[in-house]
PDB file of N, CA, C and O in Angstrom:
ATOM      1  N   PRO A   1      -0.796  18.104  21.563  1.00  0.00           N
ATOM      2  CA  PRO A   1      -0.857  17.365  20.295  1.00  0.00           C
ATOM      3  C   PRO A   1      -1.715  16.100  20.430  1.00  0.00           C
ATOM      4  O   PRO A   1      -1.755  15.466  21.485  1.00  0.00           O
ATOM      5  N   SER A   2      -2.374  15.764  19.374  1.00  0.00           N
ATOM      6  CA  SER A   2      -3.253  14.599  19.389  1.00  0.00           C
ATOM      7  C   SER A   2      -2.431  13.323  19.391  1.00  0.00           C
ATOM      8  O   SER A   2      -1.418  13.221  18.700  1.00  0.00           O
ATOM      9  N   THR A   3      -2.872  12.360  20.167  1.00  0.00           N
ATOM     10  CA  THR A   3      -2.236  11.052  20.167  1.00  0.00           C
ATOM     11  C   THR A   3      -3.080  10.063  19.366  1.00  0.00           C
ATOM     12  O   THR A   3      -2.821   8.859  19.388  1.00  0.00           O
ATOM     13  N   PHE A   4      -4.087  10.573  18.660  1.00  0.00           N
ATOM     14  CA  PHE A   4      -4.969   9.700  17.891  1.00  0.00           C
ATOM     15  C   PHE A   4      -4.203   9.114  16.712  1.00  0.00           C
ATOM     16  O   PHE A   4      -3.578   9.847  15.946  1.00  0.00           O
ATOM     17  N   VAL A   5      -4.252   7.802  16.568  1.00  0.00           N
ATOM     18  CA  VAL A   5      -3.583   7.116  15.468  1.00  0.00           C
ATOM     19  C   VAL A   5      -4.636   6.719  14.439  1.00  0.00           C
ATOM     20  O   VAL A   5      -5.618   6.051  14.761  1.00  0.00           O
ATOM     21  N   VAL A   6      -4.417   7.134  13.215  1.00  0.00           N
ATOM     22  CA  VAL A   6      -5.333   6.764  12.137  1.00  0.00           C
ATOM     23  C   VAL A   6      -4.739   5.559  11.420  1.00  0.00           C
ATOM     24  O   VAL A   6      -3.746   5.677  10.703  1.00  0.00           O
ATOM     25  N   ASP A   7      -5.354   4.408  11.620  1.00  0.00           N
ATOM     26  CA  ASP A   7      -4.873   3.192  10.977  1.00  0.00           C
ATOM     27  C   ASP A   7      -5.868   2.745   9.908  1.00  0.00           C
ATOM     28  O   ASP A   7      -6.912   3.369   9.712  1.00  0.00           O
ATOM     29  N   ASP A   8      -5.529   1.659   9.223  1.00  0.00           N
ATOM     30  CA  ASP A   8      -6.409   1.174   8.158  1.00  0.00           C
ATOM     31  C   ASP A   8      -7.812   0.872   8.672  1.00  0.00           C
ATOM     32  O   ASP A   8      -8.795   1.086   7.962  1.00  0.00           O
ATOM     33  N   ALA A   9      -7.909   0.376   9.898  1.00  0.00           N
ATOM     34  CA  ALA A   9      -9.226   0.059  10.460  1.00  0.00           C
ATOM     35  C   ALA A   9     -10.075   1.319  10.596  1.00  0.00           C
ATOM     36  O   ALA A   9     -11.287   1.278  10.384  1.00  0.00           O
ATOM     37  N   THR A  10      -9.443   2.435  10.947  1.00  0.00           N
ATOM     38  CA  THR A  10     -10.176   3.708  11.050  1.00  0.00           C
ATOM     39  C   THR A  10     -10.699   4.114   9.685  1.00  0.00           C
ATOM     40  O   THR A  10     -11.851   4.530   9.563  1.00  0.00           O
ATOM     41  N   TRP A  11      -9.869   3.999   8.657  1.00  0.00           N
ATOM     42  CA  TRP A  11     -10.329   4.357   7.309  1.00  0.00           C
ATOM     43  C   TRP A  11     -11.445   3.418   6.850  1.00  0.00           C
ATOM     44  O   TRP A  11     -12.383   3.852   6.181  1.00  0.00           O
ATOM     45  N   ASP A  12     -11.349   2.147   7.202  1.00  0.00           N
ATOM     46  CA  ASP A  12     -12.413   1.207   6.839  1.00  0.00           C
ATOM     47  C   ASP A  12     -13.722   1.562   7.545  1.00  0.00           C
ATOM     48  O   ASP A  12     -14.793   1.479   6.944  1.00  0.00           O
ATOM     49  N   ARG A  13     -13.639   1.958   8.820  1.00  0.00           N
ATOM     50  CA  ARG A  13     -14.847   2.385   9.552  1.00  0.00           C
ATOM     51  C   ARG A  13     -15.439   3.635   8.900  1.00  0.00           C
ATOM     52  O   ARG A  13     -16.655   3.746   8.738  1.00  0.00           O
ATOM     53  N   LEU A  14     -14.574   4.564   8.532  1.00  0.00           N
ATOM     54  CA  LEU A  14     -15.052   5.788   7.893  1.00  0.00           C
ATOM     55  C   LEU A  14     -15.705   5.467   6.547  1.00  0.00           C
ATOM     56  O   LEU A  14     -16.747   6.030   6.210  1.00  0.00           O
ATOM     57  N   ALA A  15     -15.097   4.568   5.787  1.00  0.00           N
ATOM     58  CA  ALA A  15     -15.676   4.173   4.501  1.00  0.00           C
ATOM     59  C   ALA A  15     -17.019   3.461   4.686  1.00  0.00           C
ATOM     60  O   ALA A  15     -17.933   3.648   3.883  1.00  0.00           O
ATOM     61  N   MET A  16     -17.146   2.645   5.740  1.00  0.00           N
ATOM     62  CA  MET A  16     -18.430   1.985   5.997  1.00  0.00           C
ATOM     63  C   MET A  16     -19.510   3.032   6.228  1.00  0.00           C
ATOM     64  O   MET A  16     -20.643   2.877   5.774  1.00  0.00           O
ATOM     65  N   CYS A  17     -19.152   4.101   6.938  1.00  0.00           N
ATOM     66  CA  CYS A  17     -20.105   5.176   7.221  1.00  0.00           C
ATOM     67  C   CYS A  17     -20.405   5.988   5.963  1.00  0.00           C
ATOM     68  O   CYS A  17     -21.561   6.301   5.677  1.00  0.00           O
ATOM     69  N   GLU A  18     -19.356   6.325   5.217  1.00  0.00           N
ATOM     70  CA  GLU A  18     -19.507   7.218   4.061  1.00  0.00           C
ATOM     71  C   GLU A  18     -20.168   6.531   2.859  1.00  0.00           C
ATOM     72  O   GLU A  18     -20.996   7.133   2.175  1.00  0.00           O
ATOM     73  N   SER A  19     -19.799   5.267   2.606  1.00  0.00           N
ATOM     74  CA  SER A  19     -20.199   4.622   1.342  1.00  0.00           C
ATOM     75  C   SER A  19     -20.603   3.166   1.515  1.00  0.00           C
ATOM     76  O   SER A  19     -20.605   2.407   0.546  1.00  0.00           O
ATOM     77  N   SER A  20     -20.944   2.766   2.737  1.00  0.00           N
ATOM     78  CA  SER A  20     -21.224   1.354   3.045  1.00  0.00           C
ATOM     79  C   SER A  20     -20.022   0.473   2.706  1.00  0.00           C
ATOM     80  O   SER A  20     -20.173  -0.711   2.407  1.00  0.00           O
ATOM     81  N   GLY A  21     -18.824   1.067   2.758  1.00  0.00           N
ATOM     82  CA  GLY A  21     -17.609   0.314   2.504  1.00  0.00           C
ATOM     83  C   GLY A  21     -17.343   0.022   1.044  1.00  0.00           C
ATOM     84  O   GLY A  21     -16.527  -0.841   0.719  1.00  0.00           O
ATOM     85  N   ASN A  22     -18.024   0.734   0.159  1.00  0.00           N
ATOM     86  CA  ASN A  22     -17.859   0.514  -1.277  1.00  0.00           C
ATOM     87  C   ASN A  22     -16.785   1.463  -1.805  1.00  0.00           C
ATOM     88  O   ASN A  22     -17.048   2.641  -2.048  1.00  0.00           O
ATOM     89  N   TRP A  23     -15.584   0.938  -1.978  1.00  0.00           N
ATOM     90  CA  TRP A  23     -14.452   1.767  -2.427  1.00  0.00           C
ATOM     91  C   TRP A  23     -14.623   2.194  -3.884  1.00  0.00           C
ATOM     92  O   TRP A  23     -13.909   3.087  -4.339  1.00  0.00           O
ATOM     93  N   ALA A  24     -15.544   1.584  -4.626  1.00  0.00           N
ATOM     94  CA  ALA A  24     -15.807   1.939  -6.027  1.00  0.00           C
ATOM     95  C   ALA A  24     -17.082   2.765  -6.173  1.00  0.00           C
ATOM     96  O   ALA A  24     -17.630   2.866  -7.270  1.00  0.00           O
ATOM     97  N   ALA A  25     -17.557   3.354  -5.079  1.00  0.00           N
ATOM     98  CA  ALA A  25     -18.828   4.084  -5.091  1.00  0.00           C
ATOM     99  C   ALA A  25     -18.784   5.281  -6.040  1.00  0.00           C
ATOM    100  O   ALA A  25     -17.861   6.094  -6.002  1.00  0.00           O
ATOM    101  N   ASN A  26     -19.800   5.365  -6.887  1.00  0.00           N
ATOM    102  CA  ASN A  26     -20.027   6.524  -7.750  1.00  0.00           C
ATOM    103  C   ASN A  26     -21.526   6.639  -7.919  1.00  0.00           C
ATOM    104  O   ASN A  26     -22.098   6.129  -8.883  1.00  0.00           O
ATOM    105  N   THR A  27     -22.159   7.316  -6.969  1.00  0.00           N
ATOM    106  CA  THR A  27     -23.625   7.345  -6.926  1.00  0.00           C
ATOM    107  C   THR A  27     -24.227   8.554  -7.628  1.00  0.00           C
ATOM    108  O   THR A  27     -25.448   8.699  -7.680  1.00  0.00           O
ATOM    109  N   GLY A  28     -23.371   9.429  -8.171  1.00  0.00           N
ATOM    110  CA  GLY A  28     -23.889  10.611  -8.845  1.00  0.00           C
ATOM    111  C   GLY A  28     -24.125  11.783  -7.915  1.00  0.00           C
ATOM    112  O   GLY A  28     -24.745  12.769  -8.315  1.00  0.00           O
ATOM    113  N   ASN A  29     -23.637  11.700  -6.660  1.00  0.00           N
ATOM    114  CA  ASN A  29     -23.856  12.782  -5.706  1.00  0.00           C
ATOM    115  C   ASN A  29     -22.715  13.806  -5.714  1.00  0.00           C
ATOM    116  O   ASN A  29     -22.721  14.750  -4.924  1.00  0.00           O
ATOM    117  N   GLY A  30     -21.738  13.618  -6.606  1.00  0.00           N
ATOM    118  CA  GLY A  30     -20.607  14.539  -6.666  1.00  0.00           C
ATOM    119  C   GLY A  30     -19.446  14.127  -5.781  1.00  0.00           C
ATOM    120  O   GLY A  30     -18.428  14.816  -5.715  1.00  0.00           O
ATOM    121  N   TYR A  31     -19.602  12.999  -5.102  1.00  0.00           N
ATOM    122  CA  TYR A  31     -18.536  12.455  -4.256  1.00  0.00           C
ATOM    123  C   TYR A  31     -18.259  11.029  -4.699  1.00  0.00           C
ATOM    124  O   TYR A  31     -19.151  10.320  -5.165  1.00  0.00           O
ATOM    125  N   TYR A  32     -17.006  10.624  -4.544  1.00  0.00           N
ATOM    126  CA  TYR A  32     -16.574   9.382  -5.174  1.00  0.00           C
ATOM    127  C   TYR A  32     -15.753   8.528  -4.218  1.00  0.00           C
ATOM    128  O   TYR A  32     -15.058   9.035  -3.339  1.00  0.00           O
ATOM    129  N   GLY A  33     -15.854   7.219  -4.415  1.00  0.00           N
ATOM    130  CA  GLY A  33     -15.006   6.287  -3.706  1.00  0.00           C
ATOM    131  C   GLY A  33     -15.482   5.985  -2.299  1.00  0.00           C
ATOM    132  O   GLY A  33     -16.517   6.475  -1.849  1.00  0.00           O
ATOM    133  N   GLY A  34     -14.698   5.166  -1.620  1.00  0.00           N
ATOM    134  CA  GLY A  34     -15.056   4.723  -0.287  1.00  0.00           C
ATOM    135  C   GLY A  34     -15.158   5.852   0.715  1.00  0.00           C
ATOM    136  O   GLY A  34     -15.970   5.805   1.639  1.00  0.00           O
ATOM    137  N   LEU A  35     -14.325   6.874   0.527  1.00  0.00           N
ATOM    138  CA  LEU A  35     -14.288   7.976   1.478  1.00  0.00           C
ATOM    139  C   LEU A  35     -14.981   9.230   0.938  1.00  0.00           C
ATOM    140  O   LEU A  35     -14.901  10.302   1.536  1.00  0.00           O
ATOM    141  N   GLN A  36     -15.656   9.077  -0.195  1.00  0.00           N
ATOM    142  CA  GLN A  36     -16.513  10.129  -0.746  1.00  0.00           C
ATOM    143  C   GLN A  36     -15.761  11.457  -0.929  1.00  0.00           C
ATOM    144  O   GLN A  36     -16.142  12.490  -0.379  1.00  0.00           O
ATOM    145  N   PHE A  37     -14.691  11.392  -1.715  1.00  0.00           N
ATOM    146  CA  PHE A  37     -13.957  12.603  -2.079  1.00  0.00           C
ATOM    147  C   PHE A  37     -14.715  13.392  -3.131  1.00  0.00           C
ATOM    148  O   PHE A  37     -15.354  12.807  -4.006  1.00  0.00           O
ATOM    149  N   SER A  38     -14.650  14.711  -3.055  1.00  0.00           N
ATOM    150  CA  SER A  38     -15.050  15.526  -4.195  1.00  0.00           C
ATOM    151  C   SER A  38     -13.892  15.504  -5.186  1.00  0.00           C
ATOM    152  O   SER A  38     -12.743  15.297  -4.793  1.00  0.00           O
ATOM    153  N   LEU A  39     -14.184  15.713  -6.456  1.00  0.00           N
ATOM    154  CA  LEU A  39     -13.121  15.702  -7.457  1.00  0.00           C
ATOM    155  C   LEU A  39     -12.068  16.783  -7.189  1.00  0.00           C
ATOM    156  O   LEU A  39     -10.877  16.488  -7.285  1.00  0.00           O
ATOM    157  N   PRO A  40     -12.454  18.024  -6.856  1.00  0.00           N
ATOM    158  CA  PRO A  40     -11.420  19.028  -6.572  1.00  0.00           C
ATOM    159  C   PRO A  40     -10.516  18.643  -5.394  1.00  0.00           C
ATOM    160  O   PRO A  40      -9.313  18.901  -5.428  1.00  0.00           O
ATOM    161  N   THR A  41     -11.079  18.039  -4.371  1.00  0.00           N
ATOM    162  CA  THR A  41     -10.267  17.604  -3.234  1.00  0.00           C
ATOM    163  C   THR A  41      -9.318  16.491  -3.666  1.00  0.00           C
ATOM    164  O   THR A  41      -8.132  16.513  -3.337  1.00  0.00           O
ATOM    165  N   TRP A  42      -9.846  15.522  -4.403  1.00  0.00           N
ATOM    166  CA  TRP A  42      -9.019  14.409  -4.898  1.00  0.00           C
ATOM    167  C   TRP A  42      -7.837  14.947  -5.700  1.00  0.00           C
ATOM    168  O   TRP A  42      -6.695  14.540  -5.484  1.00  0.00           O
ATOM    169  N   GLN A  43      -8.115  15.856  -6.618  1.00  0.00           N
ATOM    170  CA  GLN A  43      -7.058  16.406  -7.460  1.00  0.00           C
ATOM    171  C   GLN A  43      -6.104  17.270  -6.642  1.00  0.00           C
ATOM    172  O   GLN A  43      -4.893  17.236  -6.858  1.00  0.00           O
ATOM    173  N   GLY A  44      -6.644  18.040  -5.707  1.00  0.00           N
ATOM    174  CA  GLY A  44      -5.844  18.956  -4.917  1.00  0.00           C
ATOM    175  C   GLY A  44      -4.852  18.265  -3.997  1.00  0.00           C
ATOM    176  O   GLY A  44      -3.820  18.835  -3.642  1.00  0.00           O
ATOM    177  N   TYR A  45      -5.168  17.032  -3.610  1.00  0.00           N
ATOM    178  CA  TYR A  45      -4.274  16.290  -2.728  1.00  0.00           C
ATOM    179  C   TYR A  45      -3.500  15.202  -3.471  1.00  0.00           C
ATOM    180  O   TYR A  45      -2.964  14.280  -2.856  1.00  0.00           O
ATOM    181  N   GLY A  46      -3.446  15.320  -4.795  1.00  0.00           N
ATOM    182  CA  GLY A  46      -2.581  14.461  -5.587  1.00  0.00           C
ATOM    183  C   GLY A  46      -3.191  13.168  -6.073  1.00  0.00           C
ATOM    184  O   GLY A  46      -2.472  12.290  -6.549  1.00  0.00           O
ATOM    185  N   GLY A  47      -4.501  13.030  -5.966  1.00  0.00           N
ATOM    186  CA  GLY A  47      -5.138  11.777  -6.368  1.00  0.00           C
ATOM    187  C   GLY A  47      -4.960  11.423  -7.832  1.00  0.00           C
ATOM    188  O   GLY A  47      -4.974  10.247  -8.195  1.00  0.00           O
ATOM    189  N   ALA A  48      -4.791  12.434  -8.678  1.00  0.00           N
ATOM    190  CA  ALA A  48      -4.659  12.162 -10.110  1.00  0.00           C
ATOM    191  C   ALA A  48      -3.414  11.336 -10.424  1.00  0.00           C
ATOM    192  O   ALA A  48      -3.317  10.762 -11.508  1.00  0.00           O
ATOM    193  N   GLU A  49      -2.465  11.268  -9.498  1.00  0.00           N
ATOM    194  CA  GLU A  49      -1.307  10.400  -9.738  1.00  0.00           C
ATOM    195  C   GLU A  49      -1.716   8.929  -9.721  1.00  0.00           C
ATOM    196  O   GLU A  49      -0.989   8.075 -10.228  1.00  0.00           O
ATOM    197  N   PHE A  50      -2.886   8.633  -9.134  1.00  0.00           N
ATOM    198  CA  PHE A  50      -3.389   7.262  -9.080  1.00  0.00           C
ATOM    199  C   PHE A  50      -4.482   7.002 -10.113  1.00  0.00           C
ATOM    200  O   PHE A  50      -4.440   6.005 -10.833  1.00  0.00           O
ATOM    201  N   ALA A  51      -5.459   7.903 -10.181  1.00  0.00           N
ATOM    202  CA  ALA A  51      -6.608   7.703 -11.068  1.00  0.00           C
ATOM    203  C   ALA A  51      -7.296   9.044 -11.288  1.00  0.00           C
ATOM    204  O   ALA A  51      -7.178   9.959 -10.473  1.00  0.00           O
ATOM    205  N   ALA A  52      -8.016   9.146 -12.399  1.00  0.00           N
ATOM    206  CA  ALA A  52      -8.714  10.396 -12.715  1.00  0.00           C
ATOM    207  C   ALA A  52      -9.787  10.702 -11.673  1.00  0.00           C
ATOM    208  O   ALA A  52      -9.975  11.854 -11.283  1.00  0.00           O
ATOM    209  N   TYR A  53     -10.480   9.673 -11.232  1.00  0.00           N
ATOM    210  CA  TYR A  53     -11.541   9.831 -10.231  1.00  0.00           C
ATOM    211  C   TYR A  53     -11.247   8.917  -9.046  1.00  0.00           C
ATOM    212  O   TYR A  53     -10.652   7.853  -9.218  1.00  0.00           O
ATOM    213  N   PRO A  54     -11.661   9.324  -7.840  1.00  0.00           N
ATOM    214  CA  PRO A  54     -11.368   8.510  -6.657  1.00  0.00           C
ATOM    215  C   PRO A  54     -11.888   7.083  -6.728  1.00  0.00           C
ATOM    216  O   PRO A  54     -11.205   6.153  -6.298  1.00  0.00           O
ATOM    217  N   HIS A  55     -13.089   6.898  -7.265  1.00  0.00           N
ATOM    218  CA  HIS A  55     -13.678   5.553  -7.280  1.00  0.00           C
ATOM    219  C   HIS A  55     -12.940   4.597  -8.214  1.00  0.00           C
ATOM    220  O   HIS A  55     -13.157   3.386  -8.174  1.00  0.00           O
ATOM    221  N   GLN A  56     -12.061   5.154  -9.058  1.00  0.00           N
ATOM    222  CA  GLN A  56     -11.273   4.317  -9.966  1.00  0.00           C
ATOM    223  C   GLN A  56      -9.955   3.876  -9.322  1.00  0.00           C
ATOM    224  O   GLN A  56      -9.256   3.019  -9.863  1.00  0.00           O
ATOM    225  N   ALA A  57      -9.621   4.454  -8.179  1.00  0.00           N
ATOM    226  CA  ALA A  57      -8.390   4.121  -7.473  1.00  0.00           C
ATOM    227  C   ALA A  57      -8.640   2.959  -6.510  1.00  0.00           C
ATOM    228  O   ALA A  57      -9.778   2.684  -6.128  1.00  0.00           O
ATOM    229  N   THR A  58      -7.576   2.298  -6.134  1.00  0.00           N
ATOM    230  CA  THR A  58      -7.702   1.204  -5.166  1.00  0.00           C
ATOM    231  C   THR A  58      -7.981   1.762  -3.771  1.00  0.00           C
ATOM    232  O   THR A  58      -7.825   2.956  -3.514  1.00  0.00           O
ATOM    233  N   ARG A  59      -8.391   0.874  -2.892  1.00  0.00           N
ATOM    234  CA  ARG A  59      -8.586   1.236  -1.488  1.00  0.00           C
ATOM    235  C   ARG A  59      -7.313   1.862  -0.935  1.00  0.00           C
ATOM    236  O   ARG A  59      -7.363   2.905  -0.282  1.00  0.00           O
ATOM    237  N   GLU A  60      -6.184   1.235  -1.193  1.00  0.00           N
ATOM    238  CA  GLU A  60      -4.913   1.721  -0.653  1.00  0.00           C
ATOM    239  C   GLU A  60      -4.579   3.113  -1.191  1.00  0.00           C
ATOM    240  O   GLU A  60      -4.083   3.964  -0.453  1.00  0.00           O
ATOM    241  N   GLU A  61      -4.849   3.340  -2.468  1.00  0.00           N
ATOM    242  CA  GLU A  61      -4.594   4.652  -3.071  1.00  0.00           C
ATOM    243  C   GLU A  61      -5.523   5.709  -2.476  1.00  0.00           C
ATOM    244  O   GLU A  61      -5.101   6.833  -2.207  1.00  0.00           O
ATOM    245  N   GLN A  62      -6.788   5.343  -2.271  1.00  0.00           N
ATOM    246  CA  GLN A  62      -7.725   6.290  -1.649  1.00  0.00           C
ATOM    247  C   GLN A  62      -7.288   6.624  -0.228  1.00  0.00           C
ATOM    248  O   GLN A  62      -7.382   7.776   0.195  1.00  0.00           O
ATOM    249  N   ILE A  63      -6.813   5.630   0.508  1.00  0.00           N
ATOM    250  CA  ILE A  63      -6.332   5.881   1.864  1.00  0.00           C
ATOM    251  C   ILE A  63      -5.105   6.787   1.834  1.00  0.00           C
ATOM    252  O   ILE A  63      -4.963   7.655   2.695  1.00  0.00           O
ATOM    253  N   ALA A  64      -4.223   6.601   0.865  1.00  0.00           N
ATOM    254  CA  ALA A  64      -3.032   7.450   0.767  1.00  0.00           C
ATOM    255  C   ALA A  64      -3.422   8.918   0.617  1.00  0.00           C
ATOM    256  O   ALA A  64      -2.818   9.792   1.239  1.00  0.00           O
ATOM    257  N   ILE A  65      -4.430   9.185  -0.209  1.00  0.00           N
ATOM    258  CA  ILE A  65      -4.887  10.572  -0.391  1.00  0.00           C
ATOM    259  C   ILE A  65      -5.612  11.042   0.869  1.00  0.00           C
ATOM    260  O   ILE A  65      -5.455  12.191   1.280  1.00  0.00           O
ATOM    261  N   ALA A  66      -6.395  10.170   1.478  1.00  0.00           N
ATOM    262  CA  ALA A  66      -7.089  10.534   2.719  1.00  0.00           C
ATOM    263  C   ALA A  66      -6.085  10.908   3.808  1.00  0.00           C
ATOM    264  O   ALA A  66      -6.340  11.814   4.601  1.00  0.00           O
ATOM    265  N   GLU A  67      -4.961  10.227   3.850  1.00  0.00           N
ATOM    266  CA  GLU A  67      -3.947  10.545   4.860  1.00  0.00           C
ATOM    267  C   GLU A  67      -3.349  11.927   4.618  1.00  0.00           C
ATOM    268  O   GLU A  67      -3.050  12.647   5.571  1.00  0.00           O
ATOM    269  N   ARG A  68      -3.171  12.302   3.352  1.00  0.00           N
ATOM    270  CA  ARG A  68      -2.698  13.657   3.043  1.00  0.00           C
ATOM    271  C   ARG A  68      -3.729  14.692   3.466  1.00  0.00           C
ATOM    272  O   ARG A  68      -3.391  15.723   4.048  1.00  0.00           O
ATOM    273  N   LEU A  69      -4.987  14.405   3.167  1.00  0.00           N
ATOM    274  CA  LEU A  69      -6.071  15.315   3.535  1.00  0.00           C
ATOM    275  C   LEU A  69      -6.173  15.420   5.056  1.00  0.00           C
ATOM    276  O   LEU A  69      -6.333  16.514   5.596  1.00  0.00           O
ATOM    277  N   TYR A  70      -6.081  14.290   5.737  1.00  0.00           N
ATOM    278  CA  TYR A  70      -6.145  14.276   7.199  1.00  0.00           C
ATOM    279  C   TYR A  70      -4.995  15.085   7.801  1.00  0.00           C
ATOM    280  O   TYR A  70      -5.195  15.808   8.777  1.00  0.00           O
ATOM    281  N   ALA A  71      -3.798  14.970   7.229  1.00  0.00           N
ATOM    282  CA  ALA A  71      -2.639  15.710   7.741  1.00  0.00           C
ATOM    283  C   ALA A  71      -2.885  17.209   7.677  1.00  0.00           C
ATOM    284  O   ALA A  71      -2.408  17.959   8.528  1.00  0.00           O
ATOM    285  N   ALA A  72      -3.631  17.645   6.668  1.00  0.00           N
ATOM    286  CA  ALA A  72      -3.908  19.069   6.492  1.00  0.00           C
ATOM    287  C   ALA A  72      -5.129  19.535   7.281  1.00  0.00           C
ATOM    288  O   ALA A  72      -5.140  20.652   7.799  1.00  0.00           O
ATOM    289  N   ARG A  73      -6.159  18.688   7.379  1.00  0.00           N
ATOM    290  CA  ARG A  73      -7.454  19.161   7.872  1.00  0.00           C
ATOM    291  C   ARG A  73      -8.098  18.270   8.927  1.00  0.00           C
ATOM    292  O   ARG A  73      -9.223  18.537   9.348  1.00  0.00           O
ATOM    293  N   GLY A  74      -7.408  17.215   9.365  1.00  0.00           N
ATOM    294  CA  GLY A  74      -8.022  16.300  10.315  1.00  0.00           C
ATOM    295  C   GLY A  74      -9.225  15.602   9.693  1.00  0.00           C
ATOM    296  O   GLY A  74      -9.261  15.365   8.485  1.00  0.00           O
ATOM    297  N   PHE A  75     -10.198  15.279  10.518  1.00  0.00           N
ATOM    298  CA  PHE A  75     -11.410  14.611  10.011  1.00  0.00           C
ATOM    299  C   PHE A  75     -12.491  15.616   9.602  1.00  0.00           C
ATOM    300  O   PHE A  75     -13.616  15.217   9.299  1.00  0.00           O
ATOM    301  N   GLN A  76     -12.171  16.886   9.589  1.00  0.00           N
ATOM    302  CA  GLN A  76     -13.144  17.935   9.245  1.00  0.00           C
ATOM    303  C   GLN A  76     -13.830  17.696   7.903  1.00  0.00           C
ATOM    304  O   GLN A  76     -15.012  18.015   7.777  1.00  0.00           O
ATOM    305  N   PRO A  77     -13.141  17.144   6.881  1.00  0.00           N
ATOM    306  CA  PRO A  77     -13.830  16.930   5.601  1.00  0.00           C
ATOM    307  C   PRO A  77     -14.950  15.884   5.638  1.00  0.00           C
ATOM    308  O   PRO A  77     -15.711  15.762   4.678  1.00  0.00           O
ATOM    309  N   TRP A  78     -15.055  15.138   6.724  1.00  0.00           N
ATOM    310  CA  TRP A  78     -16.084  14.093   6.860  1.00  0.00           C
ATOM    311  C   TRP A  78     -16.948  14.384   8.082  1.00  0.00           C
ATOM    312  O   TRP A  78     -16.960  13.579   9.013  1.00  0.00           O
ATOM    313  N   PRO A  79     -17.668  15.495   8.118  1.00  0.00           N
ATOM    314  CA  PRO A  79     -18.306  15.931   9.377  1.00  0.00           C
ATOM    315  C   PRO A  79     -19.349  14.979   9.942  1.00  0.00           C
ATOM    316  O   PRO A  79     -19.351  14.729  11.147  1.00  0.00           O
ATOM    317  N   ALA A  80     -20.226  14.446   9.118  1.00  0.00           N
ATOM    318  CA  ALA A  80     -21.286  13.579   9.651  1.00  0.00           C
ATOM    319  C   ALA A  80     -20.708  12.293  10.212  1.00  0.00           C
ATOM    320  O   ALA A  80     -21.045  11.893  11.327  1.00  0.00           O
ATOM    321  N   CYS A  81     -19.853  11.653   9.462  1.00  0.00           N
ATOM    322  CA  CYS A  81     -19.282  10.378   9.925  1.00  0.00           C
ATOM    323  C   CYS A  81     -18.269  10.608  11.038  1.00  0.00           C
ATOM    324  O   CYS A  81     -18.103   9.758  11.913  1.00  0.00           O
ATOM    325  N   ARG A  82     -17.595  11.743  11.009  1.00  0.00           N
ATOM    326  CA  ARG A  82     -16.698  12.078  12.107  1.00  0.00           C
ATOM    327  C   ARG A  82     -17.474  12.071  13.419  1.00  0.00           C
ATOM    328  O   ARG A  82     -17.031  11.493  14.411  1.00  0.00           O
ATOM    329  N   ALA A  83     -18.646  12.724  13.412  1.00  0.00           N
ATOM    330  CA  ALA A  83     -19.477  12.788  14.613  1.00  0.00           C
ATOM    331  C   ALA A  83     -20.023  11.398  14.957  1.00  0.00           C
ATOM    332  O   ALA A  83     -19.993  10.985  16.116  1.00  0.00           O
ATOM    333  N   GLU A  84     -20.519  10.686  13.953  1.00  0.00           N
ATOM    334  CA  GLU A  84     -21.125   9.379  14.192  1.00  0.00           C
ATOM    335  C   GLU A  84     -20.112   8.399  14.782  1.00  0.00           C
ATOM    336  O   GLU A  84     -20.462   7.591  15.642  1.00  0.00           O
ATOM    337  N   LEU A  85     -18.869   8.462  14.330  1.00  0.00           N
ATOM    338  CA  LEU A  85     -17.840   7.522  14.767  1.00  0.00           C
ATOM    339  C   LEU A  85     -17.054   8.024  15.976  1.00  0.00           C
ATOM    340  O   LEU A  85     -16.214   7.304  16.515  1.00  0.00           O
ATOM    341  N   GLY A  86     -17.326   9.261  16.402  1.00  0.00           N
ATOM    342  CA  GLY A  86     -16.627   9.810  17.551  1.00  0.00           C
ATOM    343  C   GLY A  86     -15.157  10.097  17.278  1.00  0.00           C
ATOM    344  O   GLY A  86     -14.318   9.968  18.169  1.00  0.00           O
ATOM    345  N   LEU A  87     -14.850  10.486  16.048  1.00  0.00           N
ATOM    346  CA  LEU A  87     -13.461  10.776  15.689  1.00  0.00           C
ATOM    347  C   LEU A  87     -13.097  12.194  16.138  1.00  0.00           C
ATOM    348  O   LEU A  87     -13.965  13.062  16.236  1.00  0.00           O
ATOM    349  N   PRO A  88     -11.814  12.422  16.407  1.00  0.00           N
ATOM    350  CA  PRO A  88     -11.406  13.746  16.913  1.00  0.00           C
ATOM    351  C   PRO A  88     -11.541  14.849  15.881  1.00  0.00           C
ATOM    352  O   PRO A  88     -11.234  16.006  16.171  1.00  0.00           O
TER     353      PRO A  88
END
């Protein structure tokens, strides 16, 4: 089992890589927020309980959904930044 701990600093590093740390990012690329969720992923992991789109949710709310996604899939949904940051 992995002993890797995902803390707020890890999510902030991932957001810096994904969106230059802009938790309100909406660049028109089909991905939203600091962690660049697709809308189907956001909705599928319960994001709509916070906001219609990820970039409309707070940093803390985006991290809450990211933690659900991570529990299911690890860092696989963020392949480029996973590699760049050396995440498991």
